[in-house]
Backbone bond lengths (Angstrom), bond angles and torsions (degrees), N, CA, C in turn:
res aa  C-N    CA-C-N  psi(-1)  N-CA   C-N-CA  omega(-1)  CA-C   N-CA-C  phi
1 M - - - 1.462 - - 1.518 111.75 -
2 E 1.346 116.14 -33.95 1.465 119.80 -177.94 1.526 111.23 -59.21
3 S 1.342 117.45 -38.55 1.461 120.08 -178.21 1.528 111.24 -65.93
4 F 1.342 116.72 -30.89 1.463 119.58 177.57 1.529 110.75 -63.21
5 F 1.336 115.80 -42.15 1.461 119.76 177.84 1.530 110.42 -65.53
6 Q 1.324 116.10 -35.47 1.462 120.20 179.64 1.529 110.92 -67.02
7 I 1.327 116.34 -37.77 1.471 120.38 179.42 1.527 110.47 -61.69
8 L 1.332 116.47 -41.80 1.457 120.27 179.10 1.527 112.34 -84.59
9 E 1.336 115.81 -12.11 1.458 121.88 -178.18 1.528 111.03 60.14
10 V 1.335 114.65 49.28 1.462 121.53 173.57 1.520 107.77 -127.65
11 S 1.317 116.26 158.65 1.455 120.57 179.28 1.525 110.14 -79.78
12 P 1.339 118.19 157.25 1.476 120.72 178.20 1.523 112.86 -59.13
13 G 1.322 116.94 -21.99 1.467 119.93 179.20 1.510 113.28 -95.34
14 A 1.319 117.57 14.14 1.464 121.24 -177.41 1.526 111.20 -63.56
15 S 1.322 115.68 144.89 1.461 121.08 177.91 1.529 109.54 -78.42
16 V 1.331 115.66 167.29 1.461 120.37 176.49 1.531 109.62 -58.47
17 T 1.299 116.27 -39.63 1.464 121.17 -179.96 1.518 110.91 -59.28
18 E 1.323 116.92 -47.26 1.458 121.19 -179.04 1.526 111.50 -65.74
19 V 1.328 116.66 -39.31 1.468 120.95 179.29 1.528 110.19 -64.07
20 K 1.335 116.32 -46.02 1.462 120.60 179.58 1.528 110.81 -61.38
21 H 1.324 115.77 -43.29 1.459 119.60 -178.46 1.524 110.77 -66.30
22 A 1.324 117.12 -43.89 1.465 120.88 179.44 1.526 110.88 -61.23
23 F 1.332 116.31 -41.54 1.461 120.21 178.69 1.524 111.07 -61.77
24 R 1.331 116.65 -45.61 1.464 120.08 -178.88 1.519 111.40 -61.67
25 E 1.335 115.94 -44.20 1.460 119.57 -177.60 1.522 111.28 -64.24
26 K 1.330 117.32 -41.59 1.458 120.39 -179.85 1.528 111.56 -73.03
27 A 1.332 115.95 -35.98 1.467 119.73 179.62 1.522 111.31 -62.51
28 K 1.320 116.78 -30.98 1.466 120.47 179.24 1.528 111.82 -61.34
29 T 1.328 116.23 -34.42 1.472 120.03 -176.99 1.524 113.18 -95.87
30 L 1.335 117.35 -24.38 1.464 120.26 -175.29 1.526 114.20 -95.38
31 H 1.324 117.00 -13.46 1.460 118.80 -177.72 1.537 109.54 -60.46
32 P 1.341 117.96 134.31 1.467 121.51 -176.97 1.523 113.79 -53.95
33 D 1.339 117.34 -33.78 1.466 120.04 -179.12 1.526 111.76 -67.61
34 I 1.336 115.85 -20.47 1.463 120.04 -178.56 1.524 111.07 -103.32
35 S 1.349 115.69 -46.45 1.469 119.90 -174.33 1.522 113.23 -83.94
36 G 1.329 116.65 -21.23 1.456 119.86 -177.33 1.517 112.88 77.49
37 S 1.358 117.04 8.18 1.462 120.84 -179.81 1.527 110.11 -80.29
38 D 1.342 115.43 176.62 1.462 119.90 -178.86 1.520 112.89 -81.67
39 G 1.291 117.12 -0.67 1.459 120.63 176.31 1.516 114.84 94.41
40 E 1.337 117.58 -3.04 1.462 120.04 -177.53 1.527 111.30 -65.94
41 K 1.315 116.90 -41.72 1.471 119.89 179.02 1.518 111.01 -64.56
42 M 1.320 115.58 -36.11 1.463 119.59 178.27 1.523 110.45 -66.16
43 K 1.332 117.23 -38.20 1.469 121.06 177.63 1.525 110.82 -63.47
44 L 1.330 116.76 -42.40 1.464 121.14 178.44 1.528 110.69 -63.53
45 L 1.322 115.62 -41.74 1.462 120.21 179.06 1.523 110.41 -63.19
46 L 1.321 116.66 -45.97 1.458 121.05 -178.98 1.520 111.06 -63.89
47 N 1.318 117.32 -40.47 1.462 121.15 178.10 1.525 111.26 -63.91
48 A 1.334 116.43 -44.05 1.469 120.66 178.70 1.517 110.44 -62.13
49 Y 1.319 116.01 -42.96 1.464 122.21 179.53 1.534 110.74 -59.43
50 R 1.331 116.20 -46.67 1.463 120.40 -178.97 1.530 111.31 -66.13
51 K 1.331 116.79 -41.09 1.463 120.24 -179.19 1.531 111.43 -64.43
52 I 1.330 116.29 -40.49 1.464 119.42 179.53 1.524 110.29 -66.90
53 L 1.330 117.40 -41.40 1.458 119.74 178.97 1.528 111.34 -65.93
54 E 1.319 116.91 -35.77 1.474 120.12 175.51 1.523 110.17 -61.45
55 K 1.322 116.33 -42.26 1.464 120.78 179.21 1.527 110.56 -62.79
56 I 1.330 116.13 -46.52 1.468 120.42 179.02 1.520 110.24 -62.18
57 S 1.334 115.91 -41.52 1.469 120.37 -179.67 1.519 111.37 -61.23
58 S 1.343 117.50 -42.59 1.467 120.58 -179.89 1.518 110.88 -67.43
59 E 1.332 116.44 -35.65 1.460 120.15 178.53 1.520 111.54 -68.96
60 K 1.330 116.57 -23.68 1.453 120.74 -177.17 1.527 112.02 -102.20
61 S 1.323 116.52 25.64 1.469 117.98 179.31 1.523 111.56 -59.16
62 S 1.339 116.86 -32.86 1.462 119.69 177.79 1.524 110.97 -71.14
63 F 1.334 116.08 -26.78 1.457 121.84 176.31 1.526 109.42 -63.34
64 F 1.316 115.79 -35.59 1.445 119.87 176.31 1.543 108.64 -93.27
65 D 1.303 118.79 -92.00 1.466 120.93 -179.44 1.518 108.88 -147.34
66 R 1.321 116.79 93.64 1.458 120.93 -176.21 1.527 111.89 -55.67
67 Q 1.325 117.79 -45.33 1.464 120.55 -176.93 1.524 111.07 -62.13
68 Y 1.320 116.42 -36.81 1.460 119.83 179.17 1.524 110.27 -61.40
69 F 1.334 117.12 -46.72 1.459 120.82 -176.46 1.522 112.00 -72.53
70 Q 1.330 117.48 -24.19 1.458 119.99 176.91 1.527 111.08 -75.14
71 K 1.322 116.33 -33.85 1.464 120.52 -177.90 1.520 111.92 -78.90
72 R 1.330 116.40 -35.67 1.454 120.43 -175.32 1.517 108.83 -114.80
73 K 1.286 118.01 127.27 1.462 120.71 -174.65 1.528 113.70 -126.77
74 P 1.345 117.31 45.38 1.472 117.00 169.78 1.521 108.23 -71.03
75 S 1.312 117.49 172.90 1.460 120.04 -177.48 1.518 110.80 -125.91
76 G 1.326 115.47 164.30 1.454 122.30 173.67 1.512 113.78 55.53
77 D 1.359 114.73 -136.47 1.463 120.47 -176.48 1.517 112.30 -62.46
78 D 1.341 117.49 -26.12 1.462 119.91 -178.83 1.517 111.75 -60.78
79 I 1.334 116.58 -45.10 1.470 118.73 -178.17 1.525 111.11 -70.81
80 I 1.323 116.97 -30.45 1.463 119.50 176.80 1.520 109.93 -63.61
81 R 1.336 116.18 -49.95 1.465 120.05 179.57 1.522 110.96 -64.21
82 D 1.333 116.37 -42.86 1.455 122.26 -176.99 1.527 110.99 -60.88
83 Y 1.322 115.63 -47.72 1.462 119.93 -177.51 1.527 110.71 -70.52
84 E 1.313 117.17 -39.45 1.468 120.65 176.49 1.524 111.00 -58.05
85 E 1.314 115.79 -49.17 1.463 120.15 -178.66 1.518 110.99 -61.18
86 W 1.338 116.21 -37.74 1.469 120.67 179.12 1.527 110.50 -64.63
87 L 1.324 117.25 -44.47 1.470 120.81 178.63 1.524 110.78 -63.37
88 I 1.321 116.12 -42.92 1.467 120.63 179.92 1.521 110.57 -62.29
89 S 1.331 116.09 -41.42 1.466 120.01 -178.00 1.526 111.84 -66.04
90 R 1.335 117.06 -30.19 1.468 120.92 179.12 1.529 111.16 -70.89
91 G 1.307 116.39 -48.35 1.456 120.66 170.00 1.519 117.38 74.97
92 D 1.352 118.70 -3.56 1.464 119.53 179.01 1.524 109.50 -76.81
93 I 1.330 116.74 167.64 1.456 121.61 -174.67 1.527 111.82 -61.40
94 E 1.339 117.55 -42.80 1.463 120.13 -179.23 1.524 111.04 -62.70
95 S 1.330 117.19 -43.08 1.471 120.55 179.59 1.521 110.88 -64.61
96 R 1.309 116.46 -38.04 1.465 119.89 178.81 1.535 110.83 -68.23
97 A 1.329 116.57 -36.35 1.465 120.35 176.19 1.527 110.00 -63.37
98 K 1.324 117.45 -43.64 1.464 121.45 177.94 1.523 110.73 -64.70
99 L 1.323 115.76 -35.66 1.464 120.34 179.71 1.534 110.55 -62.01
100 V 1.323 116.62 -40.59 1.465 120.40 178.79 1.524 110.49 -59.17
101 F 1.326 116.56 -51.11 1.461 120.18 -176.79 1.521 111.99 -70.23
102 Y 1.337 117.11 -35.61 1.468 119.96 179.23 1.527 110.57 -63.92
103 R 1.329 115.95 -41.34 1.465 119.49 178.60 1.523 111.59 -66.27
104 L 1.317 116.63 -33.60 1.460 120.47 -179.07 1.522 112.31 -59.67
105 I 1.335 116.83 -35.88 1.468 118.54 -177.39 1.527 112.74 -98.90
106 H 1.326 116.04 12.40 1.465 118.93 176.58 1.526 111.56 -128.29
107 G 1.337 115.15 32.14 1.458 119.81 171.30 1.506 115.51 72.43
108 K 1.321 117.98 21.05 1.462 121.38 -179.17 1.529 109.88 -120.75
109 E 1.337 114.58 53.26 1.457 120.48 -174.06 1.527 112.67 -62.77
110 T 1.343 117.33 -39.52 1.467 119.94 -179.15 1.524 110.96 -62.83
111 Q 1.349 116.49 -46.07 1.467 120.08 178.50 1.526 111.33 -64.15
112 A 1.332 116.39 -35.40 1.468 120.31 177.89 1.522 110.48 -62.86
113 C 1.323 116.89 -45.37 1.465 120.76 179.11 1.531 111.49 -63.75
114 E 1.323 115.59 -42.09 1.462 119.53 179.95 1.525 111.20 -62.80
115 E 1.337 116.84 -42.36 1.460 120.53 179.70 1.529 110.78 -66.26
116 Y 1.327 116.87 -39.20 1.460 120.53 179.35 1.533 110.99 -63.80
117 L 1.312 117.15 -45.96 1.460 120.58 -179.96 1.523 111.28 -64.03
118 K 1.321 116.15 -34.82 1.466 119.68 176.66 1.528 110.46 -69.26
119 L 1.332 116.67 -37.85 1.466 120.25 175.75 1.526 111.15 -59.12
120 L 1.318 116.10 -44.31 1.464 120.24 178.88 1.519 110.78 -62.46
121 S 1.319 115.83 -39.19 1.469 120.28 179.94 1.523 111.64 -68.73
122 D 1.340 116.42 -39.81 1.463 120.87 -177.52 1.522 112.80 -77.49
123 S 1.337 116.38 -29.15 1.463 120.93 -176.50 1.527 108.78 -136.13
124 G 1.317 116.61 98.95 1.454 121.64 -173.32 1.510 114.90 -58.78
125 N 1.325 117.62 -27.70 1.475 120.14 -177.95 1.529 112.28 -105.63
126 F 1.333 116.89 26.10 1.463 120.26 -178.18 1.522 111.31 -64.59
127 S 1.348 115.81 139.22 1.461 121.56 175.52 1.523 109.48 -147.80
128 F 1.342 116.78 131.23 1.458 121.05 177.12 1.528 112.17 -62.78
129 E 1.318 116.89 -28.49 1.464 120.82 -174.20 1.526 113.09 -63.63
130 K 1.301 116.33 -16.44 1.466 119.80 177.37 1.527 111.01 -72.03
131 Y 1.339 116.51 -23.40 1.463 120.74 -172.13 1.532 114.09 -115.82
132 F 1.332 118.39 -16.91 1.459 121.19 -176.31 1.514 111.09 -129.82
133 D 1.323 116.81 154.30 1.458 118.72 178.71 1.531 109.96 -76.69
134 K 1.325 115.11 173.03 1.462 120.86 -172.57 1.525 112.55 -57.19
135 E 1.337 116.83 -49.55 1.458 120.17 -175.03 1.516 111.88 -63.74
136 D 1.336 116.15 -44.09 1.464 119.13 179.58 1.525 110.65 -64.90
137 F 1.326 116.39 -42.69 1.469 118.90 178.18 1.526 110.88 -60.24
138 M 1.339 116.58 -43.52 1.456 118.99 -178.00 1.531 111.84 -66.20
139 D 1.335 116.59 -42.72 1.466 120.42 178.23 1.522 111.43 -60.34
140 F 1.313 115.61 -58.33 1.455 119.97 -174.50 1.527 111.97 -76.22
141 G 1.336 116.23 -31.20 1.460 119.94 177.26 1.516 111.91 -62.89
142 F 1.356 116.51 -38.58 1.458 118.81 178.53 1.531 111.29 -68.49
143 I 1.327 116.50 -41.29 1.468 119.57 177.59 1.530 109.91 -59.16
144 L 1.335 115.50 -44.38 1.460 119.97 179.20 1.529 110.58 -63.75
145 A 1.332 116.96 -44.02 1.467 120.65 179.13 1.526 110.79 -59.71
146 E 1.331 116.00 -40.49 1.462 120.59 179.43 1.525 111.17 -65.68
147 E 1.330 116.65 -41.94 1.462 120.24 178.55 1.529 111.17 -65.68
148 L 1.330 117.36 -39.85 1.463 121.05 177.00 1.529 110.49 -63.84
149 Y 1.319 115.59 -40.12 1.470 121.51 177.47 1.529 110.31 -59.82
150 L 1.328 116.78 -45.47 1.461 120.71 -179.59 1.525 111.61 -64.06
151 R 1.332 116.09 -25.69 1.467 121.28 179.74 1.531 112.05 -96.67
152 K 1.333 116.34 11.77 1.467 124.18 175.45 1.529 113.28 65.68
153 K 1.338 116.16 26.56 1.468 120.98 173.64 1.535 107.21 -93.92
154 Y 1.319 115.15 69.05 1.453 120.81 -168.17 1.522 113.55 -67.65
155 Y 1.305 117.34 -37.90 1.467 120.48 -179.77 1.528 110.79 -62.02
156 D 1.316 116.46 -48.36 1.464 120.95 -178.02 1.520 111.27 -69.20
157 S 1.316 116.87 -36.54 1.463 120.88 177.19 1.525 110.61 -63.92
158 L 1.326 116.68 -47.15 1.466 120.04 -177.28 1.518 111.51 -65.95
159 N 1.313 117.40 -36.14 1.472 120.36 176.58 1.522 111.19 -56.82
160 L 1.325 116.86 -46.06 1.467 121.11 178.22 1.528 111.21 -65.12
161 L 1.321 116.59 -43.20 1.463 120.60 -177.58 1.522 112.22 -65.04
162 I 1.320 116.72 -36.66 1.467 120.12 177.68 1.519 110.20 -61.38
163 R 1.326 116.86 -44.16 1.464 119.93 -179.97 1.528 110.96 -66.17
164 I 1.320 117.33 -40.41 1.461 121.20 177.51 1.527 110.03 -62.60
165 F 1.314 116.69 -41.52 1.465 121.49 177.96 1.531 109.85 -59.87
166 Q 1.326 117.36 -45.47 1.465 121.11 -179.80 1.526 111.21 -60.52
167 L 1.329 116.84 -43.69 1.466 120.97 -179.17 1.529 111.24 -67.16
168 E 1.320 117.15 -38.34 1.466 120.68 179.38 1.524 110.70 -64.36
169 K 1.318 116.82 -37.66 1.453 120.00 -179.85 1.529 111.89 -71.55
170 Q 1.336 115.91 -29.74 1.476 119.19 176.69 1.524 110.76 -67.74
171 K 1.326 115.79 -44.28 1.462 121.63 179.82 1.525 108.68 -156.64
172 P 1.339 118.10 111.32 1.469 121.01 -175.65 1.531 112.77 -55.22
173 Y 1.323 114.46 134.62 1.461 121.35 176.25 1.525 109.61 -131.06
174 F 1.344 117.47 -49.61 1.459 120.66 178.86 1.527 111.79 -70.25
175 K 1.333 116.54 -35.90 1.472 122.35 178.14 1.531 111.42 54.69
176 I 1.356 118.04 -114.10 1.464 119.19 -173.45 1.526 112.44 -66.52
177 F 1.336 117.64 -16.42 1.456 120.60 178.66 1.532 111.51 -85.05
178 F 1.335 116.97 -12.94 1.458 121.13 -172.84 1.531 114.03 -58.89
179 P 1.351 119.95 -34.08 1.472 118.94 177.19 1.525 114.03 -54.00
180 E 1.342 117.19 -25.43 1.471 119.47 176.53 1.523 110.93 -65.19
181 V 1.333 115.99 -38.02 1.464 120.61 177.19 1.523 109.63 -63.57
182 E 1.326 115.65 -48.84 1.466 121.04 -177.83 1.534 111.45 -63.38
183 K 1.324 116.49 -36.67 1.463 120.75 -178.82 1.528 111.30 -61.62
184 I 1.330 117.15 -46.72 1.466 120.17 -179.39 1.519 110.25 -69.39
185 M 1.327 117.12 -40.98 1.462 120.33 176.90 1.525 111.02 -55.03
186 R 1.331 116.20 -49.86 1.464 120.50 -177.74 1.524 111.47 -60.03
187 D 1.323 116.28 -43.72 1.458 118.73 -178.31 1.523 110.95 -63.10
188 I 1.336 116.93 -37.06 1.465 119.86 -179.36 1.522 110.89 -67.38
189 Y 1.349 117.38 -53.62 1.465 116.77 -174.33 1.525 113.12 -76.51
190 R 1.325 117.26 -22.92 1.462 119.40 177.49 1.529 111.96 -81.11
191 N 1.339 116.62 -41.39 1.467 119.72 -166.68 1.520 116.42 -122.41
192 K 1.326 117.81 -21.72 1.462 118.93 -168.39 1.533 115.21 -112.15
193 L 1.321 117.74 -33.45 1.461 120.35 -168.55 1.526 112.13 -67.32
194 S 1.324 116.61 -49.47 1.456 120.86 -178.77 1.526 110.14 -62.12
195 G 1.317 115.70 124.24 1.458 120.50 -179.43 1.508 114.22 94.40
196 S 1.345 117.03 -18.89 1.467 119.22 179.91 1.523 111.65 -90.08
197 I 1.343 116.72 -20.60 1.458 122.15 176.80 1.520 108.39 -139.86
198 G 1.334 117.02 173.75 1.457 121.10 178.08 1.520 111.11 -64.93
199 D 1.337 115.70 151.41 1.457 119.92 -177.71 1.525 112.91 -61.96
200 E 1.324 118.22 -35.17 1.465 120.03 -179.49 1.525 111.19 -62.83
201 L 1.321 117.31 -44.11 1.466 120.99 178.00 1.526 110.91 -65.38
202 A 1.319 116.13 -41.82 1.463 120.11 179.86 1.524 110.60 -63.05
203 L 1.323 117.19 -41.61 1.463 120.90 -178.86 1.526 111.13 -62.92
204 D 1.325 117.01 -36.21 1.476 120.14 176.54 1.523 110.51 -60.08
205 L 1.339 116.62 -43.44 1.465 120.44 -179.67 1.525 111.57 -69.57
206 Y 1.324 116.79 -38.49 1.473 119.40 177.71 1.531 110.74 -59.75
207 E 1.326 116.19 -40.24 1.465 119.40 179.12 1.528 110.90 -65.29
208 E 1.325 116.58 -39.55 1.470 119.61 176.21 1.525 111.08 -63.37
209 L 1.317 116.60 -38.17 1.459 120.92 179.51 1.527 111.41 -63.96
210 L 1.308 116.78 -37.86 1.466 119.81 178.23 1.526 111.31 -61.90
211 D 1.320 116.46 -33.06 1.470 120.93 179.50 1.529 112.34 -68.61
212 L 1.341 117.18 -15.72 1.465 120.42 -178.36 1.527 112.76 -80.84
213 N 1.335 117.17 -9.91 1.471 120.82 -178.79 1.528 111.31 54.73
214 L 1.309 115.49 59.77 1.463 121.69 -176.62 1.522 113.08 -76.62
215 G 1.321 117.37 -10.20 1.456 120.55 179.70 1.521 111.49 115.79
216 T 1.322 115.70 160.90 1.465 121.60 -174.62 1.521 112.65 -57.14
217 R 1.319 116.67 -47.43 1.468 120.72 -176.49 1.525 111.15 -62.00
218 E 1.330 116.47 -47.27 1.466 119.77 -178.69 1.521 111.48 -69.01
219 D 1.327 117.17 -38.92 1.471 119.93 178.23 1.523 111.08 -62.56
220 S 1.328 116.81 -35.96 1.470 119.23 179.02 1.532 110.42 -64.33
221 V 1.332 116.38 -39.41 1.471 120.41 177.97 1.526 109.97 -65.13
222 I 1.325 116.44 -42.02 1.462 120.44 -178.81 1.526 110.69 -64.75
223 F 1.337 117.29 -44.25 1.466 119.87 176.94 1.531 110.89 -61.35
224 R 1.329 115.96 -36.26 1.481 119.83 177.15 1.513 110.51 -62.24
225 R 1.327 117.44 -44.93 1.464 120.73 178.52 1.537 110.80 -65.00
226 M 1.320 115.97 -37.56 1.469 119.77 178.68 1.525 110.84 -65.84
227 A 1.325 116.61 -39.72 1.465 120.07 178.01 1.523 110.46 -58.23
228 D 1.327 116.24 -45.19 1.471 120.48 177.91 1.527 110.98 -61.11
229 G 1.351 115.86 -44.28 1.457 120.31 -177.92 1.519 112.54 -63.66
230 F 1.315 116.40 -47.45 1.465 119.61 179.47 1.527 111.25 -64.01
231 F 1.333 116.16 -35.91 1.464 119.84 178.25 1.528 110.38 -62.66
232 R 1.330 116.62 -43.78 1.465 120.40 -177.28 1.522 112.48 -65.94
233 I 1.336 116.97 -31.50 1.472 118.25 -179.60 1.534 111.71 -89.86
234 G 1.334 116.31 2.57 1.455 119.92 173.98 1.514 115.95 91.42
235 D 1.320 117.91 6.49 1.469 121.22 177.62 1.531 107.65 -92.28
236 Y 1.314 116.34 77.32 1.462 121.60 -171.26 1.524 112.78 -69.09
237 K 1.320 116.37 -33.62 1.464 119.38 -179.52 1.529 110.63 -63.73
238 T 1.343 115.92 -48.67 1.468 119.57 179.42 1.520 110.51 -66.35
239 A 1.323 116.64 -35.48 1.466 120.23 177.52 1.524 110.43 -60.76
240 E 1.338 116.49 -42.09 1.461 121.06 -179.93 1.533 110.63 -65.38
241 I 1.334 116.09 -39.38 1.470 120.42 178.78 1.528 110.36 -63.60
242 C 1.326 116.67 -44.94 1.471 120.96 -179.93 1.526 111.35 -64.86
243 A 1.328 116.25 -39.40 1.464 120.12 179.11 1.526 110.29 -63.39
244 A 1.330 115.89 -43.51 1.465 120.22 179.13 1.526 111.06 -62.80
245 E 1.338 116.56 -39.78 1.464 120.70 179.54 1.527 110.74 -66.51
246 A 1.317 115.98 -40.05 1.467 120.04 178.57 1.527 110.90 -61.05
247 L 1.340 116.54 -44.08 1.456 120.83 -179.57 1.525 112.41 -70.98
248 K 1.320 116.72 -31.05 1.462 119.95 176.84 1.527 110.26 -66.17
249 L 1.327 116.38 -39.07 1.465 120.57 179.53 1.522 111.70 -74.24
250 D 1.334 116.28 -34.33 1.471 120.03 -179.23 1.530 109.11 -145.44
251 P 1.327 117.34 91.11 1.475 121.33 -178.88 1.529 113.41 -61.16
252 Q 1.336 117.15 -14.77 1.465 120.79 -178.21 1.527 112.92 -86.39
253 L 1.318 117.24 -2.63 1.461 119.64 -179.69 1.523 109.99 -59.44
254 T 1.305 116.22 139.38 1.466 121.42 -179.57 1.527 110.22 -111.13
255 G 1.336 114.67 172.48 1.457 119.76 175.66 1.504 114.58 92.79
256 F 1.340 117.34 12.96 1.458 120.42 -177.19 1.528 113.04 -99.28
257 K 1.320 117.76 -2.05 1.458 120.42 -174.17 1.528 111.77 -57.25
258 N 1.331 115.99 -56.00 1.462 119.63 -179.47 1.518 111.01 -68.46
259 F 1.315 115.21 -32.55 1.462 120.62 179.88 1.530 110.09 -60.56
260 K 1.338 116.27 -45.56 1.464 121.64 -176.66 1.539 110.45 -66.63
261 K 1.332 117.01 -33.21 1.448 119.99 -179.47 1.524 111.98 -59.84
262 E 1.313 116.57 -33.25 1.453 120.69 -177.56 1.519 111.99 -66.56
263 F 1.341 116.31 -22.75 1.467 120.08 -177.31 1.535 112.48 -102.58
264 S 1.329 116.73 -2.17 1.475 120.12 -176.75 1.520 111.83 -85.47
């Protein structure tokens, strides 16, 4: 097992989040389409990745259902299918929440995202925190947020990231890995959110972001995005206030020329 950790260059105590991130970073350079290799190194990397996730999954049997795994002892893909089918057959909110996270660590990221989005649709006030402790939610919540981000579900991804950010500030858990959370958050609210969802929904998230105290530079960008949003929905007074606040925080902000003309 030690050699598997060495292949991914992670410690034996690495979280699921760290393992997933390490795999992605190495896969970018080892994939045959990029490296021009015969693919053997990529196979070794993929095998190490799967073995480590299997180990983490077995250690987290209590995270899912310890009694279930004690009673049934199939191996490999059989237990994955068996447990998935059992969760699906139960159909309650807690089982569906576990199904999302279980799929995330067994190579079924697309199905995990689909189930999560359906959970949100079926239960407007759904929250993983009702069923999992802080560390597990942060680990798996970030993986889910990253997968949603890759699938351009920016609103749902940012919602998860905001909550993870709040928990990290209360008591550090990700620590040196936390910049990864901030990096995706910034890209979403700076470049992706506007235009991907309705302005009213985006404005709600911008207001939540301001509560995070991200710093003068980031707040100025957020106020700039809010000014655009309020302008588009016809609330010109609030748009003007947000624009003024953005410029007060960062007088070097550009792109206000046409904006100012509308108020002259």
